[in-house]
N, C-alpha and C positions, 0 to 999 in steps of 0.2 A: 096517411099525411105521403106527399110526392115529396120525391127526393130531386130534386135537378142535380141535374151534372155542373161537374163545375169547370168553365171556360177557360181554359188561359191563353195566351197568344202566342199564338203557331211562332213567334218570333223568337221564346226562349228555347225553343226546340229545333227548328230550322236550322239557325244559327247558333246551335248550342257551342259554346267554347272547347269541349270535346272533339269534336269534328276537327276543329280546328289544331288543338293538341296531336293528335292523331293521325291528323297530315305531317306536322312537321316531326314526330316522332319516325312516319318512313320514311320521309324527304332528310333526316340526317343523318338514317341509320345505311340511304343509297348512296350517301355523300358519304360516308363512312367506307364504305367499300369502295367506291370510285376511286377513292383518295389510294386506297392499300393495293389499287393492282394495277397494273400494266394496262395500257387503252382506255375508253371510256363504252359505257352504259348504257345502249340508246334508249330512250323511251318506248320503244316497240317491243324490245329484251323484257325488260322492267315491266310494260302490264301484260306479254304473254307470260313472266314466270309467275307474277302475282294479280292478279287481275283486279281484285277485290281491296288489296290496299293504295295500289298507285293508283286507282280510279280518282280518288280524293288527294292524290297526294302532289307538294308542288314542286319545282324544279328540282334537281339536281343538285344546284350548286345553296340552298338550303345547309346552313350549319348549324352543327346541334345547337349551340347557343340561343339558337330560335327558339328552341323546344321549352328552356326555362321561360322567354322573353312573351313563348305564347301562354305560358301559366301564368306570369306576372300582369299580362292584358287581359284574362281571365277574370283575377283576382280585382284588378279593376274594373272590370265589368261587374263582378259581383258588389264589390262595394259602393258603385253607382249605384244598381238597383234596390241596397241597404238605403241610401239617403232619404227616404219614402218611407219611413219616418226617420227622421235623423236621429243622431245617435241621443240630443237630446229630448224628442220626444220619446223614444224607447227607456230612456233613464226615466221620465213624466210614467208613461203606462206601466212603468212595473213598479212603482214606487205607490203604495199603500197610502188611500185617502184617508187621510181626518173625516171626522164625522164627530160633533160635537156632543156628549154625551143627554145634552138634553133635548137632543131630535129623538131619543130613541126610549124617552123615559117620557112615561103618560104620571100627566098632572092631575091633580083633583081637579083647576079648574078647564082643561082640555072638552072642548067638544068633540062628540063624534068624529065630525070631519076630522080634526086633528089627532086623534086617537089612530083613525086609520090612514093620517097622511104619515103618522112616526112609523105606521104599522109599515106603511111600502118603507122608509127609507132602511130601516131594517133588512128588509127581502133585497132592496138594492145592492145594498152593501155586499149580504150575504154573495151575490150573483155579480156583482165586483170581484171578491176576494178568486172567484173559480176562473173568471176567464183572464184575472191575474197570472193566476198560477199555468193555466194551460200557456200562455202568453211566453211565461218562463220556460217551461218546456219544449213547445218546440221552438222558441229562439236556440235554445241549446242543441237543440236536434237538427236546426239545420245548421249552425257551426260545427258542429264532429260530423256532418254528412259532407260538407265545403272540404275538410281538414282530409275525410276520407279519399276523396276522389283526386285533392292534389299529392296523394300519396301512391294514387294508383299510378295516375300523369308520371309521377317522378320512376315508379318501378318497373311499368311498361316500357317507358323508355328505355330504363338500364338494361332490360331483356333485350328490345332489339338489335341494338347497339351492340354488346353482349353476339347474340348471334349472327350477326355482320363479321366478324370477327371470326367467325368459325369455319368449318368447312360440310361440305353439303355428303347427306347422309352416305353412311356406307361408303366412303370415301378410305383411298390408306391415307397413315397419317403423312406418304410422303407425296402425295397426288398432289398437282397441280389446281392449285385453286384458280379456275377462269371465273372473269365477272358474270359471267349467264347462271351460272352455278350459284358464285355466291348471295345475287340477289335473290336466286329461287330458294337459297337457306333462310332467306331472311322474311320470305313470304308468308308463311305462318303466324310466327310470331308478330307481324303487322298486324295482321288478320286479328287474333289476339286482343292485341294489345289496344286497337282499334275500338274491339266489342268491349274489354273490361271498363276505358275509358267514358264508352259512350251509356255504358250504365253506370255507373259509378254516377254521372252527371246526370242522367235523368233523375236516383234516387234524393240527389241535392236538387233541381230544380221544384221534386214533388212536394221536400223538407221547406225551400221558399215560400211555394205555393202555400199551405198550411198555414207560415209563419204571417204572411199576410196575410191570411183571415182570423187570426188569432189579434193581431195590430187592429184588425177594423171592428171584431167583437171586443176585443176591453177599450177601443177609443167609446164605441155605443155604451158600452158598462159602466163608462167615467161617466160619459154622460148623463144618462139617464140616470146616475145618485148624486150628480150635481140637483135636478132637474127636482127630484123629490127631495132634497133637503131644503132649496126654496119653496118649494109649497108648504112643508110641514111648518117651516119658519115665519113665513108671513100666517100661516093659521094663527099657529100658537102665539105669535107678535097680537094678533087681532085679538086673540081672547086676554090677555092679558093688559091690553087696555081695557075693553068692558068691565072687570072684577075690578081693575083701580080705578078707575072712574065711578063705578058702585062704589066704590071706600074698603069695600072689604076684606080685602087683600094691598100688600104693601109689593110694588116691586125696586126689588136693593140691587144696586149699582153691579154685584155680581151674575146679574141673570134671575137671580130668584124673586119668585111670588110668592108671599106668605101668608097665610088668614092671618088678620088682625079682627078690631071694632070698629066698626063704623062711625065716623065723625059725625054725633048728634045721637050714638045713644045713649038713653038713659040705662045710667049706673046701679043696680040694686042695691036698696042701703042708705043712700043719701040725697038723691035725687039730683046727685052732678050728673052731667052727659061728657061726652067724649069728648076732645076738642080732637082736631086733626095734628094737633101736633104732641098729644098722647097715642093718638093712633098711630101712626107712623112707628113711634119709639116701641110700643110694642111690638110690630111686627120686625124690625128691624130685628130688638131684644132676639124673638122666636128664632128668626133662623138662624141668628150664632149658636144659639142656643142647642137648635135638633143638628146642626152640624156639630157641634162639639159633642151629640150621644145623649144628648136630654130625650128621653121617652116624651113621643106625643101624648100629650089629651086632647078630646074630641071640642073640651070648651077652656082649653088655655088662652086664650086672648081674652074673652070674657072675664074668668079668674080671675086674669094677672088686672083690667080696672078696676075691678074687684076689691083689690087689697090694695090697689095704688090712692082708688078715689077714696077707701076708707082710712085709711092710713095716715096719708099727707094732701087731701084732697090737690092733686096732681100737681104741687106744686115742688118740682125741682129741689130748692133751697131753703127748705124748712128745713129747722132742729129742734126737738124736744130739749124742754129743758126744765123739764119737771116731774116727769117719771123716776121709776128707784132708778132707771136705768142711767139717765143725770145726777144725779143724786149718786151714783155708783164713778161717776169721773167718764162713762161712756154714754152722753146720750145717744139714743138714735136720730137720723137722718135723712134723709133725700126721699125719693117716690117712695119707696119699697121699708122707710125706717127702721133698715138696720141700723144696728150700734157696727163700731170700727170694728174689732176683731172679729165680726162676724162679715163683713165683708171684705176682708184682707185673706181670708179664712175660705172664700167659695167666690170671688172674683174670678173671671176666666184671666189668663193669663196676659192675653191681646188685651183688657182694656181694665187699666186697674183704676183707673183716677174715680177719687172717689166725688167727683163736680160732675161726672161724665152718669147721665140718665141715662142712656142704654144701657152700662155697666152696671150701675144701681138696681134696675130689672131683673138684670142675668143675676147680679150676686143674692136678691131675694129669691127668684124663684129654684133655684141652684141647690139652695138653704132649703128650702119647702121640700123640694124632691126629698136630699136627706133627710131631714126630719118629719116629714110626714106621706112619704110614701108618694107626693105630686102636688100640686097644686089645686088641685081638687082634695084636695086631702087636708087643706089649710082649715084650720079652728074656725076662724070667721067667715070662709067660704058655706062650708056646710052647717055654718048655723045658718048665714040669711036664705039660702038657696031649702032649709028646714022652714022658713019661715019664721027665725027664730033672728035676734038682733047680732051686730055682729061683732067679734071676740079677737083681741089682740092675739099675733099669734110669737 
């Protein structure tokens, strides 16, 4: 793999704020010397005494307050550079991207293309989480490098100003401090100040460059994840429309797609055919039952149809008035022909209306699970599937 060098705009380094800050440091220190000594220090003598430092120095009248002004200007420059992206954009890029669970879970009805697309969503989500973590680290590092640069400017300014108030090396304690000697005394500290601030600024700009790269990478990862979700969602919707149109599945309000019995299917045992209404009610009941923890059976929908049509003929309002339950004062009622106490004991807490067909199906199915281990174990279902007659449960 070829590695391409990173190209930075030269203006970030050639007009580096550290140069301006170092210039102000030297100028301010020179101003301190000339303020406290008789006579004036000429630019020629300053250049002779401190050639590296004064090569970039401003006129001697630069005040110490201009050092702080230079730092403020540089801080504003950095702030301006960070406005692309804006604070709002940075906050958005650092916020985890929500991915619907349905786009991460394969369904029995999903085509190969849909399953592949959902795997792509999972991969894109992992990649986005990784680039987001990198963005957070690089942002923290850039902030730390900027604080270090600002601290370096402060410390070096103080060092040079302290040197400006001292005496040339080897001078006696009472020796007069001449202007040329004082300028010579600050030459070394000024050069060191410029070097230190330039190095700190270089580290900061490197961190800012890495941050800019991380922002671009994170935006690309977010875009890729959004595109993966759009593709997977479109394919999943197409699969849903296909199976719902066939009638073998029911799409519920919460987005669930549940297998049911296709309308028009003949029911084992009595010649009834499943109506669209019963087909949908079976699917809705199974969706709620599975969500509540009912174990899935391979033929749950067909077995419910067998019980419904052999017990009630598909009539939600029918009441049995002639069997022993009726004689005992608890007649069987509804699609699954459960008695009142059984319905009350096994109905889901969220669906307790005895007139509700979906609630009737769910109560009967939960009773069958508790009593026979599942719908396939109901006596009438077992008998019919074995070639015998339907038996009450």
